[in-house]
N, C-alpha and C positions, 0 to 999 in steps of 0.2 A: 425441523424438530417435530417428529410425529407425536400426536396425542394418542394414547392408548385408550380404547373404549371397551368396557366389559358390559355387554348388554344384559347378561344374566344378573349382574349386581347393580346395573344402572349407574355405574361409576365411570369416571374417566380420570386419567392421570398423565403427567408429563414429568420428565426428569430434566432439571436445569442445574448445571454446575454440581452434579452429583447429589442434588437434593430432589426428592420425589414429592410432587404436589398432587393431591388427590381430592376429588370432590364428587358428591352425587351429581349426576347430570342436571337435575332440576335446580341445583344451586349454582350452576355455571352460567355466566353472562358472556355472550359473544358481542364484541364491540369493534369499532373501527378505530385504528390508530391513524389520526389525521396527518401525522408526519410521514409515515411510510405508505399510507393509503392501502393498508392491508388489514386483515381481520386478526383479532386476538381473542383468546378465551381467558376469562378470569377464573383460574382454577386455584382454589385454596388460597386466595389472596394474592396470587401471582399472575401478571399478564403474560400469557404465552402466545407467541406468534403461531398462527395456524394457516393452513391453506383454505381456499374457499370450499373445497370438497369437505374438509374437516368441519368447517363452520356450518355448512348445510347439514351434515350428518348429526352434529350436536344439537342443532335447533330442531330437527325432526325428532330426535330422541327426547326433547323436553327442555333443552337449555333456553334461556331467555335471549331473544335476538334483539340487540340494540344497535345493530350496524346501520350505517347511513352512507349515502353516496358522497364521494368527495370529488371536487373539480380541481384538476391540475391547472396552475396558472402559467 
């Protein structure tokens, strides 16, 4: 599920189940999902699975990076 990023407006969005979630990039928090060991972006109150490239792009653009490393057992 790609996250759309509009650098001119400094907003990003994602569509999940036909619902569009949108936030200013500076309000987005990038986190680690400990169950899937993947990154997610908290966009407009919704946790959105994202790629590491998308996570990096969002954090460079100003999103808060709260990712952490996980260890598989």
